[in-house]
N, C-alpha and C positions, 0 to 999 in steps of 0.2 A: 355584505360579504368580503371577506379578506380578497386582495388583488395579488398575484404572484409577485409584481415588482415591487410592491410596498411591502410586502413579507419579505424579500431579498432583501430589501436595504436595511430593514428593522433587524434580521437575523445576522447580518454583517455587522451592524453595531453592538449587537449582544455579544457576539463572538470576539470581537476586537475588544469589549470592554472586561473579559473574563480574564483572570490572570493565567498566564500560559500554562504554568505548572497543575492547574484546576480544570483547564477546559475540558468538558466532555468531546468525543470525537464528533468532527463536523458532520461526517455523514449521519450520525444519529440525531444530532440538532436538525438536520435538512429533512430528514423524513418524518421528524415530529411536526414540522410545520407543514409539510407537504400534504400531510393526513386532514389539515384544513381547507385544503381546496378540491372542489367536487369534480374538477375536469382531468382526466390523464394528461392532457396537453400542458394545463397550468403546473400541474405537480412537476411534469419534467423540466418546464420552464424555470420554474422555482429551482430545482437543482443544478441546472445549467448554469444561472446566473450567480447563485452563491458560489459552486464549487470553481467554476471559472473567475470570480472575482478574488478569492482566496489565492488560487494558482498564481495570478497575476498582480497580486496587491501590491507589490512593491513599485512596479514598473506603472501601474494604474495612478498610485499615490504621486508617483514623480509627474506625470502626465497632467494631473490636476491640480496639484501645488504649482507647476510651472506657468500657471493661468490663474493665479490668486497673488493679491498684493499680500496679504497676511493670513496664510493657510493655517496657522496655529490658533488663528481666531475662529473658525469655522466650526460651528456645534457638529459632534459626532453625527448624528442623525441627518444633518445636511451632508456630511461629506459621505456618508454612505450611500445616499441617493447618488450624487457625482461619482463616487466609484463604481456603483454596479451600473450606471447608465453608460459611463465610459467604457468598460468592459463589453458591453452590447454593442455598441458603436465600433469598436475596435476589433471584434472577435465574432460576432454573430451577425454572418451576412444575411441570414433568412430573415431578419426582424428589420423593418424600413426605419432607418435613421430617423426621419422626422417623428415618428411615433415614438422612438424612445425618449425624445427630448419631451414631447407633449405628456408623456406618461411621468417623467421626471418631475415636471413641473406641478402637475397634479400629486403627485408622492408628497412632495414636500408642505402642499397645502394640508394634504392629509393628515401629516405628522406635527401640524399646527406651527407649520413656519412659512408662512404664506409671506412674511418680509422676505426671504431668500430665494423666491421664486424667479426673479428679474435674473438675480447672479448665476440661478443654475442655468436658466435657459441662455444666457450669455455663454457662458463657459462651454457648455454641449454643444451649443450651435458652432463656436469657433473649432471645436475638435472634429465636429460632423463636417464642415465646410472644406476642411482640410483634407479628410479621409476622402471625401467627395470629388475632390481635385487631383486626386490621386498621389496624396502626399501622406500616406500612412506612415510610411518610413521616418518622414521627417518629424511626424508627431514622436515616434518613439526615440529618434536621433536628439530631437529636443529635450527629451527627459533625463539623458544621461549626460548632459554638457557638464553638471556639475560632480562628475565621478572624479575621484581622488587618484586612480591607478587602474590599470589594465582589468585586476580582479574585480573592483568596485562598477567599474562600466559593464562587466561581464553580469554582476549580480544585480544590477538596476535593470539591464536589457531583458534579461532571463528570469527576472522576479526571485532572486534568492538573497538570504542574509548575507552579507559581505564575508563574516566569518567562515561561512560553510564552503563559498568559492574560493576563499584564499587558501583552505585546508585540503581541498582537492588540487589547486593548483601547486601546492606544495608536493603532491604526491604525483601529479601527471603534468604532462603540457597544457599549456592554455586551450588548445586547441581540444585536447582530450575533455577537458573540463567543461568546454562550452557543449560538446556532444551529452557528456554526463547532464547537463543542465538541460540540454533540449529534450533528452529522453523522459526527464522527470516532468518536463511539461506537456508532454503527448497525451493524447486521449488514451486509455489503457485498452487494449483488445481484450474481448471476453474470451478466455479460456476455460475449457470445461474436462475434466477427468471422465472417463467413461466408466461406468462401472459393469465391468467385464463379467461379472457372476449372473448379471441379469439380460446383458445384451452386447453382441460384439463390437468393435470401432465401425467396422463397414456397416452392420445394421444401423449404427446409431446416425453415421453420416447420411445414410438414405431417408432416414425418419426425418431428420431435419431439411433435408434438402426438399423432400416432398412438401413439407411445409412451406416451402418458398424461401428457406433463410440459407444465405452465402456460408459454408462449410468449407474449411480446409483442417488437412490430417497436420497434426504437429510433426515436425520432424525431428523434436527436442526429445519428446517423451513417447512412449509405445501407447499409452492411454489416453493420450490428448488429442481434444480437438480444438480448432479455433474459430470463431464466429466473426469474422472482420466486417466493422459496420454497424454490428447489433447495437442497440441502443435500448432496447426495453428491459424489462424484469425478467432475471432468468428464470424465476418461479413458473413464469407462464409459457417456458419452453416446452414442447411435445415431449413426454417421457419423463420430465423433470419431477411431477409428483410420485409418479411409479418409480423413483429412485434408479433411473438409467443415469442420471448425471451429477456430479459435485463440481461446483464452481471452485477451480484452483489454478493457479498460474504454472506453465509449463517447468520453471525452477525449482518449485515446490515438489512438484510430482516426480523429481529427479532425486529429491532427499529421501523419500521413504524407499525407494528402490537400491539405495546404497547401503541399507540395512542388510540385505541379503536374507530376507526373512522366509522360514519354512514352516508349514503347517504343526509341526511338533514343539514350535518354539514358544517359551514365554517370553513376552513382549513388553516393556514398561515406555509409554510415551508420555514423559516427564513434563513437559509444558503443552498440554494436548490444545489448548485454546478451544476453537469450534470442532475440533476434531478433523480438520480437512487431511491431514497427515495420518492421523490415527484410523481414520475409515480407509483410507488408501492400503495401510498395514493391513486392516482385516480383509479387505477385498484379495490382495497377491496373495494371502495364506489361505485363500480360498474359506475364509471365515471359520477356521479350523483350529488356529493358534488361541494361546491365552492372550490377550492383549488388555492390559490394564492402563487405564489414563488417568491422568491427575493434574491439575492445574489450580492455582489459587484463587481464579475466578469463577464463582458457582453459576453465575448467569451464562457463561461462556460453555462450563459444564452441562447447562440445561440444554444449550443449543445443540451441543455433541449428541446429546442422548436424542434428540429430534432428529438430527441427521443421520444417525445410525439405524433409525427406525424407518426413515423415509428410503435408506439404502437397503433396507432387509438385513443388516447386521447383527448378528446375537453373540457373537464372541468378545464384544468389547466391555469391559468392567470396569467402571468408575469407582475410584477410590476415594472414598472421605477422607477429609484432613486428616482424621484422629487414625485411620488406616496408613496413611501415607506416613506419619510420624512414627509410628510403631513400626513400620516397614524399615525406615532408617537406624531405629534404635536396635531392633533386633534381629535384622537379614544382612546377611552376607553371602556375595555372589548366588543372587537368587534367578538371575534374567540372562537368558541368550543374547538379547538383543536390547539396547537402550537409545531410544531418540530423545535429545534434548534440543528442542528448536526453542532457542534461549530468548528472552524478550531482550530488545535491543534498539538501537536508535530509528532502526527502520529506513534509513536514508536510501536504500537500494527501492523502495516502493513509494516513492514520493507521488508519482502519476496517481497511484489509487489512493492517497490520502494527503492531497496538497496541503493540508493543517500542518504536517510534520514539520515544513519548513520553519515555521513560525513558532511553535510549540518548543522545538529543541533548542536546548542551549548548549554552548560549548562542554560545559562540565558534566553534562548528562552523560557523555560517553565515557568519561573515566568512571563515573557513577556505576552505569550499567555494566561497565568490563568486572567490576568486582562482584555483582551479582552473578555474571557468567562464569566467573570463575569458581563462585561457591557453588552452584548447581552441578559443574563438572566434579566438585571434590565428593559432594554428596552421591551423585552417581558412580563414581568410581568404587565404591564399597557394594554396590547392588549387582555388578555384572560379573557373570561366570567368568573365570579363568579361560581364556581362549573365546571370548565372546567379542561382538563388535559393538561399540557406541559411536553413533553420529552425532556431532555438534554441529547444529545450522544457525544462519542467523540471515534475515533478510536485509543485510549491509555490507559493505566492503571495508570499512574502516579499520585500521590496522590494530587498535586497541581491542577490538571486538573479535577479531579474525586471528591473524597470523599469531598476533602476539600472546593472546589467549592461551592458545595450544602451546607456545614456546614456554610460559608460566606455569602450565601444568605439567606438561614434562619434566620440567626441572625438579619439579617437587615430587614427581611419581615416575621413579626410573624403572618399575615395571610395565610400565605402559609405552606404545610406539604407534606410530602414523601408519595407517595401511592406505597405500596410494589409492585414489579412486580409480585411476588407470588401470589397476590391475583386478579390478572387481568385475563381475558379469553383468555389466551395466554399461550399455552404449552411449556413453557420454562424448557429445561433439569435442574433438580435441582443442579447439580454440578455449574449452572451459576448463583444462587440466592445465595445472600449475607444475612446476618442478619439484615443489614439495611435497606434492600429491595431494594436493585439495582441489576440490571445484570451487571455479570462482567464477560468476557471472557476472558481468558490469550490464547495467540498466540498458537497453535498446529502444532506440524509436522501432514500434511495430515487431518487436521481439520480446524475449521473456524480462521478467524482471530482474532485480539485482540480488544475487543471492550468494552465500559463503556456505560450505559445508566441508567437513574433516571427519574422516573415518578412524577411529581409535580402537586399538585392541590390547587387552589386558594378557600378560604372557602366561603360560601355563606353571 
């Protein structure tokens, strides 16, 4: 029978050994391996260890390497055991340290590396001893001694690629950069969107509280509730299977509201993905508008269809690839509203997907910016004069946000920015920019990082 800690070490090694450009999402890999474990607590432990080890990978590597004479000579499977065990010692207080060390020694033996059991025992006991003596901060401080400059020190301490930290430090003060990094390392709070076609937000809160779940009403989204401290599977929440809720961050909920959709509108969600925003559009139009959805990923479209059925929505029409291509070739000005939730670097949602830190390369941002501009150009011919187009991304990188809008407007002089603050959407003032954009920086215990711009085509 597989063991959670053994599976965690193996999975980390497998993930690290896959080229970053071809890695499947970490969450999909973890869920695949979690299914091999019969007990829910073991599945939860596996998810926690692997996700946490990837989140803190650079710091953990620095801590372990500083205690090895020749770290480059250590086989990946032994290194995987050291890294996952170090994560447990440093970050999981509920797991006894001696048990972590003992299990790590057993794991290297299971992985047919018995020769390394003494090494693993010695390294981990040294780290554990320092932590038990109240010198956990010293363990971290020792790991950053080799930093080349302040940005590199932040990168090691907060476990980020140096290029990413230097990029942010060039846009913000180093203190702000540190806050962005810490937000990316924070545990994401579960945010739900209430399906108000089936239940009111007040009724939803009562339903959850009656089940003993702590609930807070979102102060950002009129349809949102937050479940601080919730660690279970959202699908098990009371009312979830009945379509009362959709998992969606508060930031993302604001994007659909910016469209200002009405029941008589024809609407296109051009990058619908799993359908979080698509289904929200259907809900806020009373499931009476004509909502077309398209995405290049057929698996995501299948999940969109499942979500729409669970939520009880019938106004969503999923376009086939051929139908969308025909639409681009033969249609002009057919939609009242268009949403482009564009593929992006995802640097605003690192806390939900820590593998983004290691999968992204500097060149990806420029490449994605080209894709984003192409999507805007495609959509520009499909919007009715006087209609609204919302461009959104879960990142705040200039090349993917303000720069894209500037390039698009230079090539399309019939278009203009509609200030998000002038729309009938109650957006907190700190999220509005002078240019009229909605820009949300990632915050600890707050919303995800997001950017949105509303554009209009003149009559």
